[in-house]
C-alpha positions in Angstrom: -9.1 -11.9 15.8 -8.3 -13.0 12.0 -5.8 -15.6 11.5 -3.9 -15.0 8.2 -1.7 -18.2 8.4 -2.5 -21.6 9.6 0.5 -22.6 11.8 -1.0 -23.0 15.3 2.3 -22.9 17.0 3.2 -19.7 15.2 -0.2 -18.3 16.1 0.3 -19.1 19.9 3.8 -17.6 19.8 2.5 -14.4 18.1 -0.2 -14.1 20.7 2.2 -14.4 23.4 4.8 -11.8 22.0 1.8 -9.5 21.4 0.5 -9.6 24.9 4.0 -9.3 26.4 5.1 -6.3 24.2 1.6 -4.7 24.4 2.0 -4.6 28.3 5.6 -3.2 28.1 4.6 -0.4 25.7 1.3 0.5 27.3 3.3 1.1 30.3 5.7 3.3 28.7 5.3 7.1 29.3 4.3 8.4 25.8 4.6 12.0 26.9 8.2 11.8 28.1 9.6 9.0 25.9 7.6 8.7 23.0 10.7 7.3 20.9 10.9 4.3 23.2 7.1 3.8 23.2 6.9 4.3 19.5 9.5 1.7 18.9 7.8 -0.6 21.1 4.5 -0.3 19.3 6.5 -0.9 16.1 7.6 -4.2 17.5 4.2 -5.1 18.5 2.9 -4.6 15.1 5.9 -6.2 13.4 5.5 -9.3 15.5 1.9 -9.9 14.5 1.3 -8.5 11.0 2.1 -11.7 9.1 0.1 -13.9 11.5 -2.8 -12.1 13.1 -5.2 -9.0 12.3 -7.5 -7.2 14.7 -8.6 -3.6 15.3 -6.5 -3.7 18.4 -3.3 -4.4 16.3 -4.3 -1.8 13.9 -4.7 0.8 16.5 -1.4 0.1 18.0 0.3 0.3 14.5 -1.4 3.6 14.1 0.0 4.7 17.5 3.5 3.6 16.4 3.4 5.7 13.4 2.4 8.9 15.2 4.6 8.4 18.2 7.9 8.1 16.2 9.8 11.0 15.2 12.6 10.2 12.8 11.7 9.8 9.0 13.3 6.4 8.7 11.6 4.7 11.7 8.2 6.5 10.7 8.6 4.9 7.3 9.4 1.4 8.8 6.2 1.9 10.8 4.2 3.0 7.7 5.5 -0.2 6.0 4.1 -2.2 9.0 0.7 -0.3 8.7 0.3 -1.1 5.2 0.6 -4.7 5.7 -1.9 -4.6 8.7 -4.4 -2.3 6.8 -4.4 -4.5 3.7 -4.7 -7.6 5.7 -7.8 -6.1 7.5 -9.4 -4.6 4.5 -8.5 -1.0 5.8 -6.6 0.4 2.8 -8.6 3.7 3.1 -7.4 4.2 6.5 -3.8 3.5 5.3 -4.1 6.1 2.3 -5.5 8.7 4.8 -2.4 8.5 7.1 -0.4 8.5 3.9 -2.0 11.7 2.8 -1.3 13.3 6.1 2.3 12.4 5.9 2.6 14.0 2.4 1.4 17.3 4.0 4.1 17.0 6.7 7.3 19.0 5.9 9.3 16.7 8.1 8.5 13.8 5.7 9.3 15.7 2.7 12.3 13.7 1.7 10.1 10.4 2.0 7.3 11.6 -0.2 8.3 9.5 -3.2 8.3 6.5 -1.0 5.0 7.3 0.5 3.5 7.6 -2.8 5.0 4.2 -3.7 3.6 2.6 -0.7 0.1 4.2 -1.4 0.4 2.5 -5.0 1.4 -0.8 -3.5 -1.4 -0.9 -1.0 -4.0 -0.1 -3.8 -2.5 -2.7 -6.1 -2.7 -5.4 -3.6 -6.5 -4.9 -3.4 -7.0 -4.5 -7.1 -7.5 -0.8 -7.1 -5.2 -0.6 -10.2 -6.3 2.8 -11.5 -5.5 4.4 -8.1 -2.3 2.3 -7.9 -1.0 3.7 -11.2 -1.8 7.4 -10.3 0.3 6.8 -7.2 3.1 5.1 -8.9 3.4 7.7 -11.5 3.4 10.4 -8.9 6.1 8.8 -7.1 8.1 8.2 -10.4 8.1 12.1 -10.9 10.8 12.2 -8.2 14.1 11.4 -9.3 15.3 10.8 -5.7 15.4 8.1 -3.2 16.8 4.5 -2.9 17.5 3.0 -6.2 15.5 -0.3 -5.2 12.5 1.9 -4.6 12.9 4.0 -7.7 13.2 0.9 -9.6 10.0 -0.8 -8.3 7.9 2.3 -8.7 8.6 2.5 -12.3 8.3 -1.3 -12.8 5.0 -1.5 -10.9 3.6 1.6 -12.8 4.5 -0.3 -16.0 2.6 -3.4 -14.7 -0.5 -1.2 -14.2 -0.3 0.0 -17.7 -0.1 -3.3 -18.9 -3.4 -4.0 -16.9 -4.8 -0.9 -18.9 -3.7 -2.4 -22.3 -1.2 0.5 -22.7 2.0 -1.5 -23.7 3.9 1.3 -25.2 3.7 3.2 -22.1 4.6 0.2 -20.1 7.6 -0.4 -22.4 9.1 2.9 -21.9 8.8 2.6 -17.9 10.3 -0.8 -18.0 13.3 0.5 -20.0 13.7 3.3 -17.5 13.6 0.9 -14.6 16.2 -1.3 -16.2 18.6 1.7 -16.6 18.4 2.0 -12.7 18.9 -1.7 -12.1 19.7 -4.0 -15.0 20.2 -7.0 -12.6 16.7 -7.1 -11.2 14.1 -9.4 -12.9 10.8 -7.9 -12.6 11.2 -5.1 -15.1 12.6 -7.5 -17.6 9.4 -9.6 -17.0 7.1 -6.7 -17.4 9.1 -5.6 -20.6 8.5 -8.9 -22.0 4.8 -8.7 -21.4 4.8 -5.4 -23.1 6.8 -6.6 -26.2 4.4 -9.8 -26.5 1.3 -7.4 -26.5 3.2 -5.3 -29.2 3.3 -8.5 -31.4 7.3 -8.7 -30.9 7.4 -12.6 -29.7 11.2 -13.0 -30.4 12.1 -10.0 -28.2 9.5 -11.1 -25.6 11.1 -14.4 -25.3 14.5 -13.0 -24.8 13.3 -10.8 -22.1 11.6 -13.7 -20.3 14.6 -15.7 -20.5 16.7 -12.7 -18.9 14.0 -12.4 -16.1 14.2 -16.3 -15.5 18.1 -16.1 -15.2 18.1 -12.9 -13.0 15.4 -14.3 -10.6 17.0 -17.7 -10.3 14.2 -19.4 -12.2 11.1 -17.6 -10.5 7.9 -19.4 -11.6 6.2 -16.2 -13.1 8.4 -15.5 -16.1 8.6 -19.3 -16.5 5.0 -19.6 -17.0 4.8 -16.6 -19.3 7.5 -17.9 -21.5 5.9 -21.2 -21.8 2.6 -19.7 -22.8 4.4 -17.5 -25.4 6.2 -20.6 -26.8 2.9 -22.5 -27.1 1.2 -19.6 -29.0 4.1 -18.1 -30.9 7.0 -20.6 -31.4 7.3 -20.1 -35.1 8.0 -16.3 -34.7 10.9 -17.1 -32.0 14.0 -17.4 -34.1 16.4 -18.1 -31.3 13.9 -20.6 -29.5 16.4 -23.6 -29.5 19.3 -21.5 -28.0 16.9 -20.1 -25.3 15.7 -23.5 -24.4 19.1 -25.0 -24.3 20.4 -22.2 -22.1 17.4 -22.4 -19.8 17.8 -26.1 -19.2 21.4 -26.3 -19.0 21.9 -23.3 -16.5 18.5 -23.3 -14.6 16.9 -26.8 -15.3 14.0 -25.0 -16.8 12.1 -26.8 -19.6 10.5 -24.4 -22.1 
């Protein structure tokens, strides 16, 4: 069994929870009460996914997904399954289950979210070309929860940045910002695109916006500091950005 975190107390609690929940759910009647059994297996996988990985846990997570009936609960099980498969190096297993789900008419309303999950899993293991393909396929659906619509555009933009295609990244970031101008990730990605397009002044403004919206997340802070080191002479309002970030967020640039 692979330990994903180091807290011994948490590991012991997780093992105890796993053993107890597994016994309960194994005793449930899958034929007559698959909802109850499936929900139990989701609980098993959820209680362990961030602490432990084993083939047994993976099989329980798969059973959870297949046992559940409702779209919402199946998607929750799929999210748990993604975490477990990534932790165990079983991304291809996860993608295969997602492909089955895409063909299932009962899951039709969840297709954009399934594609997003496929992209996310690929990106987590460095399969960026595949991630971009799945994110773009997901973005073709103008439906779903706004948060998911936003993130699939923002993450597709980041994949374009990895491919050194900042123009495409910029357009996707702008589309994401229209959906949710108060979320910081697309502002950070937009700043990266603008920096690549040799627009350091606008890039600095977007990094600053990302810092404000994220309550001083370290990622845009690192980016703006690197930008200032290299291109400070091209950032006209640098003094104003510095003053505001220091006064309101305690961030030195």
